[in-house]
C-alpha positions as CSV (number, residue, x, y, z in Angstrom):
1,M,53.8,-74.9,4.7
2,K,53.6,-72.3,6.7
3,S,53.0,-75.1,9.4
4,L,56.4,-76.6,8.2
5,C,58.0,-73.3,9.0
6,I,56.6,-72.6,12.3
7,S,57.5,-75.8,13.7
8,I,61.1,-75.4,12.2
9,L,61.0,-71.7,14.3
10,V,59.8,-73.6,16.6
11,C,62.4,-76.2,16.8
12,L,65.4,-74.2,16.8
13,M,64.2,-72.0,20.1
14,F,64.1,-75.1,21.7
15,A,67.6,-75.9,20.9
16,A,69.3,-72.5,21.9
17,C,67.7,-72.6,25.1
18,T,69.2,-76.1,25.9
19,R,72.3,-75.2,24.4
20,D,72.3,-71.6,27.6
21,P,72.0,-73.7,30.6
22,K,74.9,-75.1,29.1
23,T,76.9,-72.5,28.5
24,S,75.8,-71.1,31.9
25,S,77.2,-73.9,34.0
26,E,79.8,-73.9,32.6
27,A,80.9,-69.8,32.8
28,A,79.9,-70.3,36.5
29,V,82.6,-73.7,37.4
30,P,83.9,-71.8,40.9
31,P,87.4,-70.3,40.3
32,S,90.1,-72.6,41.0
33,P,92.3,-72.2,44.2
34,D,94.9,-71.6,42.2
35,S,93.6,-69.0,40.1
36,L,92.1,-67.6,43.7
37,K,95.9,-67.6,45.2
38,N,97.5,-65.9,42.6
39,V,94.4,-62.8,43.1
40,F,94.3,-62.4,47.0
41,I,97.9,-63.0,47.9
42,P,99.3,-60.1,46.6
43,I,96.7,-58.3,48.4
44,F,96.5,-59.3,51.5
45,N,100.0,-58.8,52.2
46,G,100.9,-56.5,54.2
47,V,100.0,-55.1,57.9
48,W,96.5,-53.2,58.0
49,A,95.2,-52.2,60.5
50,M,91.1,-51.5,61.9
51,S,90.4,-48.2,59.5
52,D,87.9,-46.9,61.7
53,Y,90.4,-47.0,64.6
54,I,92.8,-44.6,62.7
55,K,90.4,-42.4,62.1
56,D,88.7,-42.2,65.4
57,V,92.6,-41.9,67.1
58,E,93.2,-39.1,64.7
59,Q,90.0,-37.0,65.6
60,T,91.0,-37.4,69.3
61,K,94.9,-37.1,69.5
62,S,94.3,-39.8,72.4
63,P,94.9,-43.5,72.2
64,F,93.4,-44.0,75.4
65,K,90.0,-42.0,73.9
66,S,90.1,-44.3,71.1
67,H,90.4,-47.7,72.7
68,D,87.1,-49.1,73.3
69,K,87.3,-49.0,69.3
70,L,90.1,-51.8,69.6
71,Q,87.6,-55.1,69.5
72,G,87.8,-58.4,67.8
73,V,90.0,-57.7,65.5
74,V,91.7,-55.2,64.8
75,A,95.2,-56.0,63.1
76,L,96.1,-58.4,60.4
77,I,100.2,-59.3,59.0
78,A,99.4,-61.2,56.2
79,G,102.8,-63.1,54.5
80,T,102.8,-64.7,50.8
81,E,103.1,-68.3,51.5
82,A,100.2,-70.5,51.0
83,E,99.5,-74.0,53.2
84,G,98.2,-76.2,50.3
85,D,94.5,-74.7,49.8
86,S,94.9,-72.2,52.9
87,M,97.0,-69.2,54.1
88,L,97.4,-68.7,57.8
89,I,97.1,-65.0,59.0
90,D,98.2,-63.4,61.9
91,A,96.0,-60.9,64.1
92,S,95.7,-58.8,67.4
93,W,92.7,-59.5,69.3
94,N,91.7,-56.5,71.0
95,N,94.7,-55.6,71.0
96,H,95.8,-57.2,73.4
97,E,96.4,-60.8,72.4
98,G,97.7,-62.8,69.5
99,F,96.1,-65.0,67.3
100,S,96.1,-66.4,64.0
101,F,93.6,-67.9,61.6
102,Y,93.2,-69.4,58.1
103,V,91.5,-68.4,55.4
104,H,90.4,-70.6,53.0
105,F,91.2,-70.3,48.9
106,A,87.0,-71.4,47.6
107,T,84.6,-68.9,47.1
108,G,82.8,-67.0,49.5
109,H,79.4,-64.9,49.8
110,Q,81.2,-61.8,48.0
111,P,82.9,-61.4,45.2
112,H,86.2,-60.2,46.9
113,S,85.8,-62.5,49.5
114,L,87.2,-66.0,50.9
115,P,86.0,-68.4,54.0
116,T,87.7,-68.1,57.1
117,S,88.9,-70.3,60.5
118,I,87.5,-67.0,63.1
119,P,85.1,-68.7,64.7
120,D,81.9,-66.7,66.3
121,F,82.3,-67.1,70.4
122,D,78.7,-66.2,71.2
123,V,77.3,-67.6,67.9
124,P,78.8,-70.5,66.6
125,A,77.1,-70.9,63.5
126,N,77.7,-67.5,62.4
127,S,81.2,-67.2,60.2
128,Y,83.7,-64.9,58.8
129,E,84.8,-64.1,55.6
130,L,87.8,-62.0,54.5
131,G,87.8,-59.6,51.2
132,Y,89.0,-56.1,49.7
133,E,86.7,-53.9,48.3
134,G,87.7,-50.2,46.1
135,G,90.8,-50.4,43.7
136,P,94.6,-50.2,43.5
137,D,94.5,-46.1,45.0
138,N,91.5,-46.9,48.1
139,R,91.7,-50.1,48.4
140,E,90.8,-51.9,51.9
141,L,90.6,-55.3,53.4
142,A,87.3,-56.3,55.0
143,L,86.6,-58.7,57.3
144,Y,82.5,-60.1,56.6
145,H,80.7,-61.6,59.7
146,Y,77.6,-63.6,58.1
147,D,74.5,-65.5,60.3
148,P,74.3,-69.1,59.2
149,N,71.9,-68.1,56.1
150,G,74.0,-66.1,54.5
151,K,73.1,-62.9,55.6
152,L,75.7,-60.3,56.3
153,L,75.6,-59.0,60.1
154,D,78.0,-56.1,59.9
155,K,81.6,-55.8,58.5
156,R,85.0,-54.4,58.8
157,M,87.3,-52.1,56.9
158,F,91.4,-52.5,57.3
159,T,94.2,-50.1,56.0
160,K,97.4,-50.6,55.0
161,I,100.2,-49.5,56.8
162,R,103.5,-51.2,56.0
163,N,104.3,-54.1,53.2
164,Y,105.6,-55.3,56.1
165,Q,106.7,-55.3,59.8
166,P,110.5,-55.7,61.7
167,N,109.5,-57.8,64.8
168,D,107.0,-60.1,65.6
169,D,104.9,-58.1,67.5
170,L,100.9,-58.7,66.2
171,A,100.4,-55.0,67.8
172,W,102.9,-53.3,65.7
173,G,100.5,-51.7,63.2
174,L,98.7,-50.4,65.2
175,Q,101.5,-48.6,67.3
176,Y,103.3,-47.8,63.8
177,V,99.7,-45.5,63.3
178,V,99.9,-43.9,66.3
179,N,103.8,-43.1,65.9
180,E,102.5,-41.9,62.6
181,K,99.5,-40.1,63.1
182,L,100.4,-38.4,66.3
183,I,103.7,-38.1,67.6
184,S,106.6,-38.8,64.8
185,G,108.2,-35.8,63.7
186,T,110.4,-32.9,64.7
187,Y,110.1,-30.7,67.5
188,Q,112.1,-28.3,70.1
189,L,112.3,-28.6,73.1
190,T,111.1,-25.4,75.2
191,Q,111.2,-26.9,78.5
192,G,112.8,-29.2,80.7
193,A,116.4,-28.9,79.4
194,K,118.6,-26.0,80.4
195,A,119.3,-24.3,76.9
196,Q,116.4,-25.2,73.6
197,A,117.2,-28.9,71.6
198,Q,116.2,-30.7,68.7
199,V,113.9,-33.4,69.2
200,S,112.7,-36.1,66.6
201,F,111.0,-39.3,67.0
202,T,109.9,-41.8,63.5
203,A,107.0,-44.0,63.2
204,E,109.0,-46.4,63.8
205,G,109.9,-45.9,67.3
206,A,113.1,-44.1,67.3
207,T,113.9,-41.0,69.3
208,S,117.2,-38.6,69.7
209,G,117.7,-35.5,71.2
210,L,115.8,-36.5,74.5
211,G,118.5,-37.4,77.1
212,N,120.3,-40.8,76.3
213,F,116.8,-42.0,75.3
214,T,116.8,-43.8,71.7
215,T,113.9,-46.0,71.7
216,Y,109.9,-44.5,72.7
217,R,106.8,-46.3,72.8
218,V,103.2,-45.3,73.0
219,T,100.4,-47.3,75.4
220,T,98.0,-48.6,73.1
221,D,96.4,-51.3,75.3
222,F,94.3,-50.3,78.2
223,I,93.7,-53.4,79.3
224,D,96.1,-53.2,82.3
225,A,94.5,-51.9,85.2
226,F,97.3,-49.7,85.8
227,Q,97.2,-48.3,82.4
228,N,93.9,-47.3,82.7
229,S,93.4,-42.6,83.3
230,F,96.2,-41.5,80.7
231,D,98.0,-41.2,77.9
232,Y,101.4,-42.9,77.8
233,I,104.8,-42.8,76.7
234,C,107.7,-44.4,78.0
235,F,111.2,-43.9,76.6
236,F,114.0,-46.4,76.9
237,E,118.2,-46.5,75.9
238,G,118.0,-48.8,74.2
239,E,115.5,-51.6,71.6
240,D,116.7,-54.3,74.6
241,Q,116.2,-52.0,77.6
242,L,112.9,-54.1,79.3
243,K,111.7,-51.4,81.3
244,G,111.7,-47.2,80.1
245,T,110.9,-44.3,82.3
246,C,107.4,-43.5,81.4
247,F,105.1,-40.4,81.4
248,V,101.4,-39.0,81.1
249,F,101.4,-37.2,77.9
250,E,99.3,-34.3,76.1
251,L,98.7,-33.1,72.5
252,K,97.8,-29.6,72.3
253,D,99.0,-26.4,70.4
254,Q,100.4,-28.3,68.1
255,S,102.6,-29.0,71.3
256,L,103.8,-32.4,73.3
257,Y,103.5,-32.0,77.0
258,L,105.5,-34.7,79.0
259,Y,104.4,-34.9,82.7
260,E,105.1,-37.4,84.8
261,S,103.8,-40.3,85.9
262,V,103.1,-41.0,89.6
263,P,102.1,-44.3,91.2
264,D,98.5,-44.3,94.0
265,P,100.1,-46.6,96.9
266,E,96.4,-47.3,97.6
267,T,95.2,-47.9,94.0
268,E,98.3,-48.9,92.3
269,I,97.0,-46.8,89.1
270,E,99.3,-44.4,87.5
271,K,97.8,-40.5,88.3
272,K,99.6,-37.0,86.5
273,G,102.5,-35.4,88.4
274,K,103.7,-32.6,87.5
275,L,105.3,-31.2,83.7
276,V,108.4,-31.9,83.2
277,Y,109.1,-31.2,79.3
278,V,107.2,-29.4,76.9
279,L,108.1,-30.1,73.0
280,K,107.2,-27.6,70.2
281,K,106.4,-29.7,66.9
282,G,108.6,-27.3,64.1
283,V,112.3,-26.7,63.7
284,V,113.6,-23.3,64.7
285,N,115.6,-21.5,62.2
């Protein structure tokens, strides 16, 4: 009788063990593309800028001093439309060139990442995945870089700047960051005018109070040879104006100093000339 009980117990244990792999297999069924779309598209949607660059430019107060951070994929613009089982994402490469890549709604190496079509030009067998980390209050996008064996080589984080952007400039996100962190606000023009004037700058690139200028743009792309020595800000009398009035600028002591930008005929490199304007941040009562 004892032997019979043992045999029955062994059979029950064997049956339980044979059921577990089936249950585990069913649980491991990869999520469908449609379910991945429902999760990832709302999270990816928006304008994203490289987190390390944002932190660095806040510290240096100088796009020129921080420009060496802008290597590879530095900004992302994601919409809400999928193309079959993939979605096209626009990006800025080196903050100088625009390109686009696909994310594929399939299982990645991370629980919250998707394979992409981004190539590794140095090692073609390597791959990239785009995912996210953190919760709703501190979420960042992550660009993961893998070797052929699935080993994580490095990752790059991106911070959301806006839900959308007003134009198709792929460097707009980085421009917005620099404007917001360094320039935007209200100033008093204390030097360069017959009387003090109030000057304002918005993160979107609008300005008022400084002559007839209505828009401005801070240089963040220093690949061009003639813009490789200082920080520059250019003012325009309208959004459609192709050529503006440019100054070398410095930020110090809560003030914005604007200097002449003087071309050197021998080197074709702009140099800092005499001080033209001093704008002190804050409103004078």
